C-alpha positions in Angstrom: -6.5 -4.0 28.4 -7.2 -0.3 28.1 -9.9 1.2 30.2 -12.3 2.7 27.9 -14.4 4.1 30.8 -12.0 6.8 31.3 -13.7 10.1 30.7 -11.9 11.7 27.5 -14.3 14.5 26.9 -17.6 13.3 25.7 -18.5 14.7 22.3 -14.9 15.0 21.4 -15.0 11.2 20.7 -16.7 12.1 17.6 -14.3 14.6 16.4 -11.5 12.5 15.0 -10.7 9.6 12.7 -8.1 7.2 13.9 -5.7 5.1 11.8 -2.9 2.7 12.4 -0.4 1.5 9.9 0.8 -1.8 10.9 4.2 -2.3 9.4 7.1 -4.9 10.0 9.4 -2.5 11.6 7.0 0.2 13.0 3.5 0.8 13.9 2.2 4.3 13.3 -0.9 6.0 14.4 -2.4 9.1 12.8 -5.4 11.1 14.3 -7.1 13.3 11.8 -9.7 16.0 12.4 -13.0 14.6 11.3 -14.2 17.9 9.7 -11.1 18.9 7.8 -8.9 15.8 7.6 -6.0 17.7 9.0 -3.7 15.4 11.0 -3.6 16.5 14.6 -1.2 13.7 15.9 1.0 11.2 14.5 3.1 8.8 16.5 5.2 5.8 15.9 6.5 2.7 18.0 8.5 -0.2 17.1 6.7 -3.3 16.1 9.3 -5.7 17.7 7.6 -8.4 15.5 10.5 -10.9 16.5 8.8 -11.1 19.9 5.7 -12.6 18.3 2.0 -12.0 17.6 0.9 -11.1 21.3 3.6 -8.7 21.7 2.6 -6.9 18.4 -0.9 -6.5 20.0 0.7 -5.2 23.1 2.5 -2.6 21.1 -0.6 -1.5 19.3 -2.5 -1.1 22.6 0.5 0.9 24.0 0.4 3.3 21.1 -3.4 3.8 21.1 -3.1 4.6 25.0 -0.4 7.1 24.3 -2.2 8.8 21.5 -5.5 8.8 23.3 -3.7 10.7 26.2 -2.2 13.2 23.9 -5.6 14.1 22.1 -7.7 13.8 25.2 -10.1 11.3 23.8 -10.5 7.6 23.1 -11.6 6.5 19.8 -14.7 4.5 19.0 -13.3 2.9 15.9 -9.9 2.6 14.3 -8.9 1.7 10.6 -5.8 -0.5 10.3 -3.6 -0.8 7.3 -2.2 -4.3 7.4 0.6 -6.1 5.4 -1.7 -8.7 4.2 -5.4 -9.5 4.0 -8.1 -10.7 6.2 -9.7 -13.7 4.6 -13.5 -13.1 4.4 -14.3 -16.8 4.8 -12.0 -17.7 7.7 -11.6 -14.3 9.2 -7.9 -14.9 9.6 -5.0 -13.0 8.2 -3.2 -14.3 5.1 -0.5 -13.3 2.6 1.3 -11.3 5.2 5.0 -10.8 4.9 5.0 -10.1 8.5 4.4 -13.8 8.9 3.6 -13.6 12.7 0.1 -12.2 11.6 -0.8 -15.1 9.2 -3.5 -17.4 10.4 -4.5 -15.0 13.2 -7.8 -13.6 13.9 -6.4 -10.0 14.0 -9.7 -8.1 13.8 -11.4 -10.0 16.6 -8.3 -9.8 18.8 -7.9 -6.0 18.3 -11.6 -5.5 19.0 -11.3 -7.4 22.2 -8.1 -5.9 23.3 -8.9 -2.2 22.6 -12.6 -2.4 23.2 -13.5 -0.5 19.8 -14.7 -1.4 16.5 -11.8 -2.0 13.8 -11.8 -2.0 10.1 -8.8 -3.7 8.3 -7.5 -3.3 4.8 -4.4 -4.2 3.0 -1.8 -1.4 3.2 -2.0 -0.9 -0.7 -5.7 -0.3 -0.4 -5.0 2.3 2.3 -2.5 3.9 0.0 -4.9 4.2 -2.9 -7.7 5.4 -0.6 -5.5 8.2 0.7 -4.2 9.3 -2.6 -7.7 9.1 -4.1 -9.2 11.5 -1.2 -6.3 13.7 -0.1 -3.4 13.1 -2.4 -2.7 13.4 -6.1 -6.1 12.2 -7.5 -8.1 15.3 -6.9 -5.4 17.2 -8.6 -4.8 14.9 -11.6 -8.5 14.1 -12.2 -11.1 15.7 -9.7 -13.8 13.6 -11.4 -12.1 10.2 -11.1 -14.3 7.3 -10.4 -11.8 4.5 -10.6 -8.3 4.6 -9.2 -5.7 2.0 -9.3 -2.9 2.6 -6.7 0.3 0.7 -7.0 3.1 0.2 -4.6 6.3 -1.0 -6.3 9.2 -1.2 -3.8 10.6 -4.3 -2.0 7.3 -6.0 -3.0 4.6 -5.1 -5.5 1.0 -4.5 -4.4 -2.0 -2.5 -5.4 -5.5 -1.3 -4.2 -8.5 -0.3 -6.1 -10.8 2.5 -5.2 -14.2 3.0 -6.8 -16.2 6.1 -6.1 -14.2 6.8 -2.9 -14.5 3.4 -1.4 -12.0 0.5 -1.3 -12.8 -2.6 -3.3 -12.0 -5.5 -1.2 -13.3 -8.5 -3.3 -14.9 -11.9 -2.7 -11.6 -13.4 -1.5 -10.2 -10.3 0.0 -7.6 -9.9 -2.7 -8.9 -7.3 -5.0 -5.8 -5.4 -6.5 -3.3 -8.2 -5.9 -1.7 -7.2 -9.1 1.8 -8.2 -7.9 1.0 -11.8 -8.0 -0.2 -12.2 -11.6 2.2 -14.0 -13.7 4.0 -11.7 -16.0 7.1 -13.9 -17.1 6.4 -17.5 -17.0 10.0 -18.3 -17.4 11.0 -15.9 -14.6 12.0 -16.5 -11.0 10.3 -18.3 -8.4 8.1 -16.1 -6.3 7.5 -16.6 -2.5 3.8 -17.1 -3.3 4.6 -20.4 -5.2 4.1 -19.1 -8.6 6.9 -18.3 -11.1 7.5 -15.0 -12.8 5.0 -12.9 -10.8 4.8 -9.1 -11.5 6.5 -8.8 -8.1 9.6 -10.8 -9.2 9.9 -8.5 -12.2 9.0 -5.0 -11.2 10.0 -4.8 -7.5 13.3 -3.2 -6.5 15.0 -6.6 -5.6 13.6 -7.9 -9.1 15.3 -5.1 -11.0 18.5 -5.4 -8.9 18.7 -9.2 -9.8 18.1 -8.6 -13.5 20.9 -6.0 -13.3 23.2 -8.5 -11.5 22.4 -11.2 -14.1 23.4 -8.8 -17.0 26.4 -7.2 -15.4 27.6 -9.4 -12.7 27.7 -6.5 -10.3 25.5 -6.3 -7.2 24.0 -2.8 -7.0 21.1 -1.0 -5.3 18.4 0.4 -7.3 19.4 4.2 -7.0 22.8 3.3 -8.3 21.3 1.4 -11.3 19.3 4.4 -12.2 22.5 6.7 -11.7 24.5 4.2 -14.0 21.6 4.3 -16.7 22.1 8.1 -16.6 25.8 7.7 -17.4 24.8 5.6 -20.3 26.0 2.2 -18.8 24.4 -0.6 -21.1 23.5 -3.0 -18.5 21.7 -0.4 -16.3 19.9 1.0 -19.3 18.6 -2.4 -20.3 17.4 -2.9 -16.8 15.3 0.4 -17.0 14.1 -0.5 -20.5 13.0 -3.9 -19.2 11.2 -2.1 -16.3 9.4 0.1 -18.6 8.4 -2.6 -21.2 7.3 -5.0 -18.5 5.5 -2.3 -16.6 3.5 -1.6 -19.8 2.5 -5.0 -20.4 1.4 -5.5 -16.9 -0.6 -2.2 -16.5 -2.2 -2.5 -19.9 -4.1 -5.7 -18.6 -5.2 -3.6 -15.6 -6.4 -0.9 -17.8 -8.3 -3.3 -20.3 -10.2 -4.8 -17.2 -10.7 -1.8 -14.8 -10.3 1.2 -17.1 -9.1 3.4 -14.3 -9.2 7.0 -14.6 -5.9 7.5 -12.6 -3.0 5.1 -11.7 -1.0 6.3 -8.8 2.5 4.5 -8.6 4.2 4.6 -5.2 7.2 2.9 -3.6 10.9 3.3 -4.6 10.6 2.0 -8.1 7.8 4.5 -8.6 10.3 7.4 -8.0 12.1 6.5 -11.2 11.4 9.3 -13.7 12.3 7.3 -16.7 9.2 5.1 -16.0 6.9 8.1 -16.5 8.7 9.3 -19.5 8.1 6.0 -21.4 5.0 4.5 -19.8 2.3 5.6 -22.3 4.5 4.3 -25.3 5.1 0.9 -23.4 1.2 0.6 -22.4 -0.3 1.4 -25.9 0.7 -1.7 -27.9 -1.1 -3.8 -25.4 -4.1 -1.6 -24.9 -7.6 -2.3 -26.3 -7.9 1.3 -27.5 -6.0 3.6 -29.9 -5.0 6.1 -27.3 -4.4 6.2 -23.4 -6.3 8.6 -21.5 -5.6 7.2 -18.0 -3.3 9.4 -16.0 -0.2 7.8 -14.7 1.0 9.8 -11.7 3.3 10.0 -8.7 1.6 10.0 -5.3 1.5 13.2 -3.3 1.4 12.1 0.4 4.7 10.2 0.7 4.8 8.0 3.6 1.6 9.4 5.1 -0.5 7.8 2.5 -0.8 4.4 4.4 -1.7 5.7 7.9 -4.0 8.4 6.5 -5.8 5.9 4.3 -6.2 3.7 7.4 -8.0 6.5 9.1 -10.2 7.0 6.2 -11.5 3.4 6.4 -13.5 4.6 9.4 -14.3 8.1 8.2 -17.9 9.2 7.9 
């Protein structure tokens, strides 16, 4: 266990916010200056999840120790972005694609191991929080109260930020938009349901649809390129992305009515989506016009770890 009794500089303990993004292949730590939000240190270490849950904890401990030596202070609290959710009733992790974490009391174990207070949130929540405070939202709408942050990549997740704070929800699943059923006749999802948003709008979902149409196995960037070259199957794939995105997002707007929706992940890089999103959403919207801004993120791969640090800011 780390020795928290080491003298790291007294009042300097109060000058930084610490965040850790716990991913399947890497664990990343960012240390932000409390007054400015400037990143003063950012380091990564391999997760090595194949060695099991306890080894993941050891890797986190090793990274915190390394970063504390770099900045000359040990944290009092750390925010963690996780690939799943801490169940509020059982205090065990669930819905993690890094399955080694499922069923584990991650927050309790981290607090005992590191000797500091920890705050956990889903990685999509951290993404939404970072973009709300430091990223695109202050540019797109400085007065935004409700932000919906979407990650559409290998999977589909989302987070909700209201007045600068992450909304966790009664079950800890607020924002789990990716596991609403979008196509009841669609493919089986790993969660047990059929035709979830994730099976339709994720990168693998789009690639599977293109393969179904064309018989060709092709990565998403190539599908986008083929659509630009007017290939019919590729264009149909992007048109389906837009139409299904419009249907799924309209349901969110009808319930939350967010000021801004930030779309991250590899699918969120497709320019065609933004060019046609409004006309895809409007037919399903309980309003004659769309005022919600649909925007790309500004922080890139920094969003998750910065958002984790903001969980413990202030």
